[in-house]
N, C-alpha and C positions, 0 to 999 in steps of 0.2 A: 279160518286160520286161527290157531291158538295164540295167546299172548306171547309165548316164548318164540314161536315161529315168526310172529310179526316183528319182535325185537331183532331177531337174526336177519330178517329181510331188510329192515331199516338200516342196520349196521352195514350190511353188504352194499346197499345202495349208496350209503355215505362214503364207503371206501372207493366205490366205482366213480363217484362224483369227484373225489379227491384226485384220482388218477387222471380223469379227464381234464381237470383244472391244471394239473402239472403239464400234460401234453399241450394244452392250449398256450400256456406260458412259454413253452419251448418253441412253438410255432411263431409266437409273437416276437421272440428274440431273434429267430432266424430271419423273419421278414424284415425286422428293423436293420439287421446286419446287411442284408442284400440291398435294401433301400439306401443305406449309407454308402455302399460301394457304387451303386448306380448314380447317386448324387455327386460323388467324388469324380467319377469318370466323366459325367456331363460337365462338371465345373472345369476340369482340366482341359476338356475338349479332345480327348483321344479319338472319339468317334469320327472326327473330321477327316482322318486319314483313310477311313473305310466306307463311310456312309454319307450320302448327300444331305441327310436330315438326322436329327438326334432321336433315332428310334428307341434307343436305350432308355432315355428319359421319358419318352411317351409311354413305352410299355411298362416301365417301372411305376409311373404315376397311375396308370389305369388299373394295373393288376395289384401292385403293392398297396394302393390306397383303398382296397376293397372294404376293410373294416370301417374306415371313415365314411365311405359312401353308404354302407349298410346302416350305420347309426344315423346318418342324415336322413335317409329314407324313412326310418322308423320314427324319427322326431317329427318330420313333416306330416306323416300319416296320422299322428296324434295331435297335430296342430301346434307343435312346439317349435321354438327356434332356439337352437343351442350353438355352441362354438363350432361343432362339426359342420353345421349348415353354412356358417360364414366361411369356414376354411374350404369347403367344397366349392362354393361360389368362386373363391379366389383361385383355387387349383384349375378349374375348368376355364375361367377367364384367362388365366396364363396360357393354357393350351390354345385357346382360341386366337390369341394375339401372337402366338409363336414364341413365347418365352418359356421354352421347355425346361431349361435349367431351373428357372424360378419355380415351375410347377412341381418338379421332383424334389427340390429342396424344401418347399413348403410342406409337401406330403411327408417327407422324412421327419421334419420338425414336429408335425402334428402327431405322428406315431411315437416319436421320442417323448413328447410331452405326456401322452397317454401312458406310455411305459413307466415313466417316472412317477406319475400319479398312482398307477396300480401298485408299484413297489412300495410307495409311501403308505398307502392304505393297508397293504399286507403287513407292513411293519407295525402299523397301529393295531392290527388284529392279532399280533403275535401272542399276546397274553391269552387269548381264547385258544389259539393253536396249542400253546404250551399246556394249558389246562386240560384240553382234550387228550393230548398225548400222555398226560400224567395218569389218566384213568387206566388201571390195570386191565390187561386183556385176558390173562389166565389166572386161575386160582387153584390152590391145592385143597381138596375137599375129602373128608372122611365119610364114606358111604358104605353101609353094610360091613363095617369093620375094616375097609380097605381104603388106603389113601390114593386118590386119583387126581390128575390135573385136568381141569375142565375149562371151557370157555366161560368167562364171567357172565355172559348173556344167558347162560343156562342155569344160573344159580337161583335157588328158591328160598323163601323165608324158612328159618330153622335149620338150614344147612350148617354144618360145622366146618368152618374154614380154618385151615392151618396157615399161620403167617410166620415166616422165618425171618431171622435177622437180615435186614437190608431190603425186605420186600415191601411193596406198597399194599396197604390194606384195601381189599377190593369191595368191601361192603360196610354198611352201617350196622353195628351190632354190639353185643355184650361179650366181654371176655369171660370164658367159662373155665379155662385152664391156663396157668402161666402168668407171667408178668413181663413188662417191657417198657422201655423208654420210647415214646412216640413223638415224632415231629409232625405237627399239623400245619406247617407253613403254607401248604397249598391252599388252605382255606382262610387262615387267619393272618397270613403275611408275616408271622413271627416264627423264627426258627428255633425258639426255645424248646428243649425236650421236656415232655411231661411224663411222669411215671404213671403207668397204668397197671392196675392189678385186677385179679378176678372180681367180677361184678361191675367193673367200670365200663363205660361206653366208649367205643372208638368209632372213627368215621372213615369212609372211603376216601382214598387219595392221600391219607396220612402214611408216613414211613415208619416202619418198625426198625429203630436204630440199634436195638440190642434185645436179645431174648427171643424165645419162641412162645407164641400164644395161640390159643384156639378160640375162635370167635363164633358165637351163635348168630346167624344172619337175621337181621330185622328188615332191612331195606336193601334193594339192589338197583343198579343202573340209574335211570333218571329219577328214581324215587329217593335216592340218597341225598344227603345234604350237599355233597360235592356235585352231584348231577344237577341239583336245583340251582347251584351257583352258576354252573356253565350255561344252563338254560336262561337264567335271568340276564346274564351278561350278553348272551347272543341276542335276546329279545331287545335289550337296551340299545344295541347298535342300530336296530331297525326303527326305533322311535325318534322321529325328527323333532328337534327342539325348534321353537319359534324362530330363533336366529338362523337356523338352517333354511327355513322357508324364505326368510328375507334374503339370504345369500343367493338362493336359487332365482329369486325374482330379479335381484341386482345383476346376476350373470346374464339372464335373458334380456334385460334392458340394455346391457352393454353390447350384446351381440346385435340387437335390433338397431341400436344407435350407430354401430359401426357400418352396418349395411346401408342404413339411411344416409349417413354422412358420406359414404363412398359414392352414392348416387348423386348427392349434391356436389361432391368434388368433381365428378365427371361432367355434370351440367355446367359448372362454372369454369373449369380449367380445360376440359376436353383432353385431359392427359390421362391415358390408361395406366401409366406407371404409378402416378400419384394415387389413382383410384384403387389400384391393387394394394398399394402400401397401406392405405387407410383401412381396408378390410383386414389385412394380415396383422397389423401391429396391435389391434385391440385384442386383449386377452382377458378371459373371465374365469379360466380354470383355477387360477390362484384363489378365487373366492369360492367357486362351485365345489372344488375338491378340497381346498384348505380348511373350510369350515367343518365338514363332517369328519375330516381327519383329526382336527383338534379335539372334537367331542369324543371320538372313538379312543384317541390316545389317553384322555383323562379317565374314561370309563375303565379302560384296561389297566391303567396305572393304579387307579383306586382299588380295583379288584386284587391286584398284587399286594396291596397294603392291607387287605382284609376288609374293604368297604365296598359293598355291591350297590352301585348306582343304577337305578332301574330305567334310565333313559336320559337322552340329551337334554330334555326339558328341565331335569333336576340339576344338571350341571349348570345350565343357564340361570336357574333360580338361585342356586347356591352362590353364584358370582355376585348376586345382588342382595344377599341376606344382610340385614342390619340389626336383627334382633334374634337371639337364641333363647328360647324358653326351655328350662330344664327341670325335670322332676327330680326329687331328692332321693327317695329310696330306690336302690338298685341302679341309680344313674350316677349321682355324685358320690353315693356311698356304695359299699360292696354288695348290699342286698343280702347280707348274712347277719341279721340282728341277733343279739343275745340278751337274755333276761339278766339285768344287772341289780335289780332291787325289787323286793316285794314288801309292801306296807299293808298290814292288816289292822283293823280296828273294830270296836264294838263287840269284843269277845271272840272274834274269828282269829284263826291262826294263819300263818303264811302258807302252810301246806293246804289248808282249806281254800284259800283264795286262789292258789295255783290250780287246785283240783277243779274248781268251778269254771275257771277260765279254760282249762284243757278240755273239759267236757264240751263247752260251747264251740271251741275251735277245732274239735277232732275231725270234722269233715271239710275244713278249709285248707286251701293250699297257699294262702297269703303268707309272705315272708314273716310277718309278725306272729301269725298263727303257728308257723313251723317253729319259731323260737320258743313259744309257750309250750308246745307239745314236746320239744326236745328237753326243755327244763323239767317238765313233768316226769318224763322217763328217767332223767338223771336223778330226780328226787325220789324215785321208787313209787310213783303214783300209778296204780293199776288202771289200764284203759277201761272204759265203761263196759258192762256186761251186754253182750249182744241179745240176750233174752229180754232186755228192757228196751223198748223203743226210744230212740233219740231223734227228736225233730229239731232241725236247725234252719234258720232263715237269715241269709246275708242281706244287710242293708248297706248298699254301696256308699262308701265314703264316711260311714258312721260306725259300723261294727257288725255284731252278729247277735241274734237272739235264738236261744235253744230251750227246749223243754225236755227234761229227763226225769223219769220216775215221778211225774206230776209236778215238778218244781221248775220254775223259770230261772234261767241264768242269762244275764245280759253282759256282753263284753264290748266296750267301745268308748266313744267320747261323750262329752257333756250333753251334746244335742240329743243323742240316742237315749241317754238316761232320762232326760226331761220328757222326751216323746213317750217313753214307757212309764212315766209317772213314778220313777224310782225315787226313794227317799235318800237324802244325803245326810251324813253325820255333820254335826256342828263344826268339826275341825277340818272340813274338806278344803276350805280356802287356803289354810296354811299348808296342807299336804300337796295341793296342786302347784304351789310355788316353792316346793322343797328344793334343797340343794341339788339333788339328782336331776330334777327337771331343768333347772337353770343351767346346768352343765351340758345340756343337749340331749338328755334322754327323752324318748317318746313315752308318754304316760297313757296307760290304758286303765280305765275304770272297770271294776268287776262288781256286778250286782247279783245277789242271790235272794230269792223269796221276797222281791220287791224293795230291797234296800242295798245301798252300796256297802260292800264288805271289805274292799281294799283297792289298792292301786298297784299295778305292775309297771315297772320302769324298764324300757328296752332301749338299748343303744346299738348303733351300727357304726362301723369304722368308715371314714372317708377314704375314697380311692386316692392313692398317692399321686396319681397324675392329674387329679382334678384341678388343683390350684394352678399348675402350669398351663393347663388347657384354657382355663378361664382368663388367665393373664395374657395368653397369646391371642385370644379372641378380642380382648380389650385393646390390644396393640393394633389389631386390624380394624378398629373402629366399630366393633360389633358389641352391642349391649347384651348382657346376660341377665336373665330374670329367673328366679327360682319359684316354682309352684309346688305346693305339697299339701297333703291332707293332714300332716302332722301338726302338733301344737306349735305356737309361735316361738316359745323358748328353744325348742329343739331345732326348729328351722333356722333361727337366728344364729345359733351356735355353729351349725354346719356352714351357713353362708359366710360367717366371719372367718371360718377356717380356710375356705376356698377362695375368698375374695369377691363374693357376689354382694352387691349393695342393695338391689331391689328384691325383696322377699314377700311372698304372699302365702300365708299359712292357713291351715284349717279349711282347705278348699275341697269341696265335693267334686266328683268327676264332671258334673254339669257346670260347676263354677269354672273349672279349667277350660272347658270348651268355650264358654262365654268370654273368658278373658282373652283367649287366642283370637276369637272372632272379632273382638273389639280392636285388638292390635292391628289385625289385617284391614279392618274397615277404616282405620286411621291412616292407612297407606304404608304401614311398616311391612317390610319383607321378613316374614317370621319362619324360623326353623324350630320345630318342637321336637325335643329329645325325650324319649321315654322307653319303657320296656316292651311296648307293642301289645300289652295285654290290657292293663287297667287304663292306659292312656290312649287306646286306639281311637276314640272319638276326637280327642284333641289333636292327635297326629294327622287325622284326616282334614281338619279345618285349617291347619297351617299351610304355608306355601310349600314347605318341605317337611315331611315327617321322617324323623330319623329313629330307627329302632335299635335299641341296645340289648337285643335278646340273646346275644352270644350264639346266633345262628339257629334259634328256635323257629319252628314252623310258623308260629303266630307272628313273630317279628318279620319273617320273610314275606308273609302275605300282606301284612298291614302297612308296613313302612315304605317310603319312597327311596330311602337309603338305608341299607342294612349293615350294621357293624358286626362282623363275625366274631369279634371279641369285645368285651365291655371296656373299651379304652377310649375315653373322651378325646384323646389327642388325635384320633382319626378324624374327628369332626373338623378340627383345625386344619388337618392335612387336606381334606376334601375341599374346604372353603378356599384355601390358598390355591390349590390346583385349578379350581373352577374360575377364580378371579384371573389367574394367569391365562387360562384358555380364552376367556372373554376378551382380555387385552390383545391377545394374539389375533383373534378373529377380527377385531376392529382395526388393528394395524393392517391386516390383509385387505380389508374393505377400503380404507382410505388410500393405501398404497396402490391398489389396482386402479381405482378411479383416477389417481394422479398420473400414473404411468400411461394409462389409456388416453387421458386428456392431452398430455404433452405429446404423446406419440401421434395421434391423429392430426394434431395441429401441425407438427413438423412434416407429416406425410402430405397434408393438404398443401403446404407451402413448397413441396418438392424437394425437401431436404433428406428424405428417406427413400432408398431403393427398396423394392419388395424383399430382396434377400436380407438387407439390414433390418427391415421391419420384422421379418420372420425371426431373426436372431433376438431382437428385443422382446418379441412375444414370448419365446421359449425361455429366455433367461429370467424375465420378470416372473413368469409362472413358476419356474423352478425355485426362485427366491422365496415366493410366498408359500409354496408347498413345503419347502424345507423349514420355513418359519413355524409352520404347524407341526411338522415332523419332529422338531426339537423337543416337543412336549412328551414324546415317547420315552426319552431318556430318564 
């Protein structure tokens, strides 16, 4: 089977599963309605006019309760004890002692509870459903000079897709003809329109709000950024957080306790009504269903805001974070540095200093290298001839060394210069503490033929939301620390502007890793924020790694939480939502234990009938499930 045929088959299978799910929900609603009627008829006692025994309740209990019995059998077969097991015991015990109305009402309440639970979980997954529905199914393509509408699953790289005003873009690609205002809210959570022109990249799931564009296809289907987001969020739902495992154990323990206490009740009281009430009143679904619902709700809500959380474990970890470690360049700053000053000495000119730096950085994709290359082009410096070999070697955290036409050029910091035995001019100390540096510019030393020939100062603008984000984190009791490989003066200037008090400058990648490891070893709960490229090792050592790659493939792969836009405020949003989810889960924990404890005590003392116990069971579960469901809003 070809890849294209496989995609078509998978999509058809997914549609079929969706139809089957809808049919199943319809059957569940019909069963619940019929069970409700049967319970009402049994309660009123209409059957007494026609039948000697309540066959309606018996038949409804045995047939209508089939889903409960099926789940009970499956649990027992795998050695598990869940709520369905205890309810099945209560149902058949009621039948055995002739309390047929009790049996049908308990069965109805169990089905109602499961229906409410399913509805709440489906609401929690609504974000996934909306994302999946947002994926375009058809695309207008130009092939052999003819415009034809095709299924998006048949698209191939390099296909020219025509996107009209109001259409969703079906592929990741590059605009080759036209211009448009594009809304990327499906991925970023922000509805601001972005102007896109020929040569700009656009992403699947975005909406063309004005203009007609032609897009050359790069990626389709699950390979698009939009497809990867959907896949990540779906996978995240299936990854259990530690607290979910605790809730499952608590639910099992509550069921086992209810069954055990009911036996004790019977042995001490010989009262079947009290025994049934003990089994029925204990509910654990508020914990068992409420916990994953809270986690799913936060994952979905974060995705709508443009933050992809890769699993419930990271929601739980974010709820405990007390320290956020942030890289400077591209995180607190825009990551779009510009050359602001060039200082030349010992007979060299500014143009020569820039030329030597541009030669060394010509093969680098570092933001500072791009700034130097851009300034060189702006200054009319011709790129090096390809006929002359250029050798470059990147030294992580220090700079770059290159050899061109037999001469060595070194661009980097003090440490690299000393390692290369480069000679410094007598005036270097004054230059390193010049006004530009003290105002927050990053200084880069440039050496040619074994001696420093100049300094290039590069500045980057601070993101406008950085100060508010740091302030919000401080109000939440979270300490923020800046780590950067930049010089101390530049780091301090940015830290002062955004409100960060603890700064560690001139750090190599290995130093950042060691620093994060030390914080973790001291018992701090650390979130590391970086671009997902240079900071990947440090991201991996933190409790939570947050990638601000703007949706780049590297950030998606390396980080635990991926911000689809470079907006620090989203970190605050996720932290707040995670803490709220944790509080909700713990409320459900303590509430369930309290209700069950009081309930079984009253049932043991004979103050609860089985019907009242069933009502308390369902109402308490509904309250705890709704407590988790409110996180969906």
